[in-house]
Every structure is written in structure tokens, then in C-alpha cells.
N, C-alpha and C positions, 0 to 999 in steps of 0.2 A: 571076854573084853576084845577078845584077837576077832569072835563073830561081829563085835560091834564097829571095828577097824575094818573089817571086809567090808560089812554094809555100808559104811560111809564112801570106802573106796568104788564101789562101784556105785553108789547113788552120784558123787562125784564123778566120773564117767558118762552116766547117763542125763545128767545136766550138761556136760562139755558137749556130747554130742548133740541133746537137742539144740543148744547155743549153735554148733558148726553147721548143724543142718539148716536152723534159722538163716544164719548167714549167708550160707551157700543159696537159699532161696530168695532172698531178698536183695544181694546184692546188684549193684545196677549195670551187672556188666553178665553176659551171657556164658554158664560155667556148662562143661560136659566133658563126657569120657567116651573115649570109641577104644573098644577091646580090640587085641591083636589082630583080628579078622577084618577089622572095619565097621563093626556094627556100633551102633550107640546105646550105651549102657547105663546113663545120666545124663540129665540136663535139668539146669534150675530152672524156675518159675519165670524168669526175666526173658529166658526163650519167646515166651508166647507174646511177647511187647512186639519181636522182631520180624516174626515172619509168619502169624496168622495161624501156625498149629498150637494145638496144646501141647503140654511138655509130654504128656502120656502118649500122645501120637505119635512122638519121636522116637521114642524107645524101641529099638529092634528093629529100625531103619539101614538100611546101610549108608553112611556118610555120600557116597556118590549120588546117590537118589537126589541130593540137595544141590548139589555142585552145580552152577552154570557152564556149560559147555568152556566158555573161554578161560574158565579158572581150575579147568578139571585137570591139567598135566599138571598144575602148581601143587594141586590137593594130593594126587596120586604120587608126586615126588616126595611130599612131605610123610604120608604115611608109609609108604618104601624106606624112607630114613627113620623113621621111628621105630620101625620094626629091625631094623640095623643096628640100632641101640644108638641112631645119630641124630639129636633133638635140633629143631631149628633156634639159632641161639638169638635169631631177631624177631620180632613180629612179622607177620608179612598179611596180604592183603588177600582174600577171596571174595568171589559174587555168588551167593547164593540163588536158589529161586524159592520164594516163599509157596505158600499155599496155593496160592492164586496164580501162581507162575511169574509173578512181578520181580523184579531183581534186586537184591538186598546185597549190599556193599559190607565186609565186614572187615575186622582188622585184630587178627588174632595171635595169641601167643602160647607155645605148646610145650609141655615137661612130659618126658617119659615116666610113666609108670611102672615099678618093677617088686617083683615079689620073690626073696630070697635069689636076689641076681637076675633074675627072667623077666623078659618084657612081658607085660600083660595088658598094656593100654597106653592110651595119651589122655593125658589132661589137659584141656584148653581152656580159654578165657579170651574171648573177645568182644568186641566194643561193634555198633552200628553205626558206621561211618557214611550210610546214605546220601544223608543230607549235607552232609561234608562234601564227599564227589559230585552230588548234584551243583550245588553253591560252586566248586572248583570249577566244573565244567562250563557253568552258566558264564563264571567269570573270564575264564579263559576262550569262550566266544565272544562276550564282550570286547576281551582287548584285542582278538583277531577281528572283529569287526571294524573296532575303532582303526585299527591300524589299515585296514582295506578300506574303510573311509575316506582316511587319511590321504592315502594315494591315489584315491578316485580324484578326491577334492584338488589334489595339486596337479593332476591330470586336467581338470574340466577349467579351471581356473587359466589355465595356459590357453586355451583354445578361445580366440576371440571372434570366432563366426558362429552366431546364435544357433542356425541350425545343425553344424558339427556338435555344437552342446549336446542340442536334444538328440542325437543320432546317440551319443555316446552315454548319455543319461537313461534312454530306452534300454541300449545294450545292455549297462551293467544289471539293471533291476530284473533283466530278463535271464540273463546268462549268466550273472557274476552272485546273483542273489534266489535266483529260480523264481520268480513271480511269473505267473502264467500269462496273463493280459494287462497291458500296461498304455496307459494314455497321460500325455502331459497337455493341460488345460489351463491356457493363460486369459486374462482380461485384454479384452479388444477395447483402447484406449478411447474410441470415440462412440463405441453404443455402450460399451461397460457391460457386455455380454462374455462369458466363458467360450472360448473356441478351442478346438484340439489343435496344437500346433505340431504334437508328434504320437505317433500310435504304433505299438507293434502290430501287424496283423495278427490276428484276422479280422480286424473292424474294417465294416464294407463304407464305400465311400459317400454314402447318405449319413453313415454317424458321422462322419470327417467334418460333413457340413452342418453338423448340429451347432445353434448358439443356444447357450443356457444362461439363465437369467439368475443372477445373485436370488439365493434361497428358494430355487427352485430343485428339486431334486437331492440325493446326499453329495452329489459335487457340487450344486449351488449352495447348498445349505453350509458344507464346509467353506468355500469360501467367502461367504458371507459372517460366519461366526469366527472363522479363523482356528477352529477347532477340528481335530481329528475324529472321524467315525468310520466303526466299522459294524457289517453285518454279516451274520454268518448263514441267514436264508433271507434272501431280497424279497422272497414272495408275500413275507410278513411286514415289508417295510412299505408303507402308503406313500413314503415320499419317493419309493425308488422312480428313478426315470429309467425307462428302459433302453437299454444301449445295442442288446443281445439278449432275446428270449430265453438263451440256454444259461445265463448266467444266473450261478445260485449264490455266490458271494462277492462282498465289496467290502475295499477297505480304500479310505481317501485320508490323505492329509494335506493342509495347505502350504504352500511357498510362500513365504513371507521374504519382506525386505523392510528393516525398521518396524517392525511389527505388524505391518500391514500386510493383507493378503494380496498377493499378485496373480495367483493362478492355485492350482492345484495338483497334486501326482494321484492317477487314479487305478488301483489294481482290481481286477476282477478276475473270479474262478468260475471254471462251469460245476463246480463239487461244494455240497456245502460245508460249513465248521472247519474254513480252511484258513482262518487268521485268529489272531489273539493279541494279547497286548506287548508281546514281544515284538511283533509285527509292527504295532505302532510307533512302537520307540524306535526301532531300527529304520522305519520310514520317515517319520520324523526328521532322526539323523541327516539321511539322505536329503531331505527337502532341505533341510537348511543350509548343506554345501551346493545343491543343486540352485536352489534361488540364489545365491551369491554369484554362482559361475554364469546364469543366465542374466543377471542384471550385469555383471562385468562386460559379458559379450554385446550386451546391447549398447553401453556406454562407450565400448570400444568402436562398435560399428556408426554411434552418432559421432562419433569423432571422427570416424573415417568421412561419414557424408560431407562433415565439415571440412575436411582437407580437401575431398574433390571437388567441391566448390570454389574452394579457392583456386584450386587448379586450372578449374573450368574459368574463372576470370584471368589468369594469368594467360590463359589458350588465345580467350578472345581478345586480351591486350596485343598478342602476337599474330593473327589474323587480321586485327584492324590495319597494321602495317601492309597487309600483303592482303587485299580483298580476293585475289585471285586462288586463294589458300583457303577462302571461308569451308569449312566442314572436313577439311584434310585431316585434322586430328582424330577429330572421331570416326570417320571410317579408316585410319590408321590402325586407331586401337581396336576395330571391331574385326577389322582383318587378322591383327595380330591374336586375338584371344582365340578365334577361330583357330587359328593354325596351331596355337598351343595345346586345343582341345585335342586335335587331330595327332598330336604327337606324346597325348597324356602327362602331359607336365602337371605338376603339385598346385594346388590350391595358391600356395604361395608366388611362384611363378606366374598365375594367373594373375595374382593382385599387381607385381612387380611390373609385367607387361601392360596393364590396365593403367597404374601412373605414366610409365613411358610411354606408350600409344598417344597420351594425351599432350606429352611433355617434349617430345623428340624434338620440336623444332622451336623450344623455349630459348634456346640460344639466339635464335633471328632478333630478339628484342636489342641485342647490341650490336646489329649490322644496319647501314644506314638504308631507309627508305627507296633511296635511288638504286642501290644496286638490288633489292629485292623486288621494286618492278620495273627492274630495266627490259626494256622490250627485244632487245637486242643482243647478243653474245656478250659474254664479260670478258675482259681484257686478262692476262696472266695475273697482273696484279693485284685487279679487283677478285678473281676468283681464288686467290691466295685470301684475302679479305673474308672471304664467304664461307672459308673451309675453316675456319675460325669459331663458326657456330656450335659445333659439338663441344668445343671447350668452355665455351661461355656458359653453355646451358647446364655442363658439368659443374662449374666451379658457382654456378647460381644454388643448386640446390642441394648438393653433395652434403652440407653441414646440416640437413632437414634430417631428421633419425629416420622419418618412415620413406623419405624418399631416396636415402643413401643408395640402395641396390638400383635403382632407377637411374639413377646417376651414372652410374656406369653402362647401362644400356645405350642411354644417350650419348655420351661420350664416344661410343663404339658403332654406334650404328651406320656410319660411313667408311668402317672397315671394308675391306673384301675378301672373298674366303680364299683369293692367289694372293695375298699378301699386298696386292698393287693400292690400297686403301688409305685414309685418313682418319685421325691423326698419328697414329702410333705402327702403322704398317704391319698389325695385326693379321695373321694367317688361319683358317681353319678353324679348329676350338680352342684356341686361344680366345677368340672373339667369343664375347658372352654368348650364350645362346638367344635371351633377348634379343639383344641386337640384331644376330643373323636373321630372326622373325620380323623385327619392324624393319630391318634393310628389304626384303622384300616386299612387306604390306604396304611401304613406303613407296617403292620404285613402281608398283602397280596403279596405286592410286594416283603419284604426279603425271602417270603414263596416259590415263586415262580421260584426266581430267584439263580443260583449257587452262594454257599458260599466256603470258604476253610474247613468247619468242616462239610459240609452236600452237598448232591445233590438237585437239585431244586425239590420241589414237584410239583405234577399236580395240573392245575386247579380245579379240582373236588376234589381233596383232601384238599386243602388249602382252597377252600368254607366250607368243611367240617368241618374243625378246626375252622373258624370263627364262624359257627355257633352253634359248641360245646364250644366255648367260649362267648357267647353273653350272656348278664348277670353276667356274672363274671370279666374277662378281658374288654370285649366291651359292648358298649352300645347297648342294641339290636334295638335300633330305627335306629340307624347308619348302622348297620349290613343289616340292611332290605333295608335300601336306596340303600346301595352298591352295592347289588345283584340284585337290580333293574337297576343301573348305568351301570355293567360290562356286562349286556346283549347286549347291543352295542358293545363290543368291541371283 
């Protein structure tokens, strides 16, 4: 009877061990045992699905031969703690190298193995989190790219000059996102052909002059269909239009407004296999932001042109009252812009001077024709009336939002550098820089053109008088910049 019982117990142990071994081999987690010296003594069959190794190939290997450099410090610390009797209480992550040298991310939990109170090894259970890490990294990159695109979008839509928008798009594509050779092509509305509006060097001049019909080449096809396209070897593309013989890869996405293609963004590389679907996705997002920014800047430019035509009509009304000043505003505007460029003023300053140059005499609409064309000197009373025209001009345009800054220039253009001017007796740098510029440009043109009360002065005499009055009537720095500017006239 005792033999029967002992045999039954042995059979039970054998069955239990069999089921336990089957459990270890078939569980959907990697089970491993590492001895006290760091050598692998056991791995279950699931390990084979993680690292391209057969289970038998791993037995006897030291664990450090499988650990990627970036995880070596963590792995060694864990083994050192285990030997000291301290097990990691929380799961931790490691990066391993599979048989092909590819990285495998695992999340593992380890427990100490002891025999008669002595540490003999570590039992670990690990899950493959490679796909999770890859997805997390892609998601993180997507979020980062979207935030970056949002920031770029906010920057681009705040730029009202189309050429400046093109430059910033090119800059971000090349320097922010790292694309090698970039071009923006837009449809010419008169010919319905694609022309290069902006490009990063080294596109040669001949390429910049290219005109591409819809459907011709990869770029023309993308513009025609409104669908992105990539080729990782353009030598195999029958429709590739050669921009550069060294080009090997190309990706092109449409620029769309209201789902209608208005142009394309074209990216090229001198290497094959440089682009993938992620580039298509990213460039499509960029193109959506870019298309809106380009359209906004074009609309703003069109609106500005409408404003300018209105301004020119106002100037014509002023000059009709005083035929001797015909063309004066245009010349003053031109001189003022040249001075501003020599002073390296901003694009916004140039824009305000463009308006102020045209409109600096707009207040003369409120002055009688008799005073404007009087052939003799004005009386004291008449001069006081004439001095009202800066304030009249200021009050006429100050509430027009895009002319507000120009109105300050117009009000102050008769102020003098030494404070003896009108209407407010401002001096030196209290006078807006635009007004100081207009004052010099206005004075020079007035001196060198015929007026009812005097003949035109020679260029030499006018320059002499500007120099003599630099520091009193005029800002010396402005006079100096003007003299440099008119060398080209």
C-alpha cells in the first residue's frame, strides 16, 4: 500500500512538473533565469518570437551580450542589486539587441532565487513593448510636428508680404524639417503655367525660369490631379521633368485653396530612397498651412494695391489744385524710400513712408487755391493759414487704420530738428523718423522744381542748402543718407 501511495505521489509530481514546464514554455511572456554570475540558464520558447534567437542559442550566454549600450548601466545595476539580495520592486525597461542587431524594447519584472538562504540567480518575466515604444515615439513626433506646424502657421499668417511668406516657408522646410532642395511653384494666372516663385539654392537661373504646363512632369501632374506623389528613384519615372541631372528622389504635394490646386511644394534629393509616406503626411500638413498663408498675403497685397490706388486718386485731387506741384508727391515718395533703404529701416517703415510720401501734402485740399498758387510771398496771416495743412492732412487720414502711422509722419513733416518748426515745435528725435525723412525729400524736390514765386534751383545749390541747414532744419544723419541715395539719380 505504501509503495502504491509513493508511486502515486511521484506520478503526481511528474504530472505537475510536466504541466509547469508546459506553462513556462507556452506563456505569452518571456521567462528567463540568470545565475549569480550573469549567465543565462533558462529561457522559455516565447523568447524565440522576440529576438530571432532559438531558445537553445541563448543558454550559456552572458546577459550583457544581449543588452544595448543605452541600457547597459540599468542592466548591470539590476544584477548587482540582485547579488546583494535587493530585487527591483517595480518593473523596469531595457533595450536588447536581437540576433540581427535590431533593438527590442522589453519591460521586465525580476525576483530573487535562493537556495538555503543563499542567492543563486534571478527569475525574470518580460514583455515585448517594442511596438508600443515605436507607436509612442511616432505619436510623440506627430504631436511635436503638429505643435511646430501650429507655431509656423501662426508666424506665416502674420506676414502680409507674399515674398516674405515664400522665404519663411522655404526656410522652415530646409532648416526646421531638414529637406535638402526645396521649391514653391504657383500657377501664373494669365498663362495657367507653373512658375517657380521661391527656391532654395542651388537651383540654377535656367531652372527658375522654367514654365511647366499642368500634367507635365511630376510637378505638373500633382498640380493637375491635386494628389501628392513621391518617387525614390526618378531615373525610373517616365514623367520626371529634369530640374537637375543629379536628382535621384522627389516628393511633391499640392498647395490647395478651397480644394483647388494653386501650386505645389516640390522637394528633391541627390540620394535615392529618401522619402516615405511620413514625408507625404508631413508635407501635406505644411502645404495646407502654407497655402492659407500665401493666399492671405496675396489678398492683403491686393487690398493694399486698392488702398494705393485710392491714395493716388487723392494725390491727383491735390495736384489738380496746384499744377506746379504735379508729380511732386511721387518724387518725394521715391526719395524717401531711397533714404530709408540707406538707413536700413524695416519693411513696415518703408511701407509707411510709401504712404506718407504720396500723402504728405494731402492737407492742402483744405487750403484755398489762391494761397496755393499765389505768385508772390504770403502775408503773415496767409502763412499761418498755410501752416494748417499738416494738421488738416493728419485729421483726414488718422482714423483709417492702415494710414494711422503715416498720419503721424504727415503731421510732423514741417517740424525742424532744432525745435523751431510747426505745428508742435518738436525737436530732434521727438520728431518721427519718417517725418525727418520726408522733410529732406520734400525740401530737395521743392528747391529743384519751378514754383510761381521762384525759379528752380540747380541740383548743386539744393544740395548746398541741405548741408547748410543740417542740424537746424534737418536731421544731419538723414541729409547724409539722402546725399548717398541721390548719387544713383
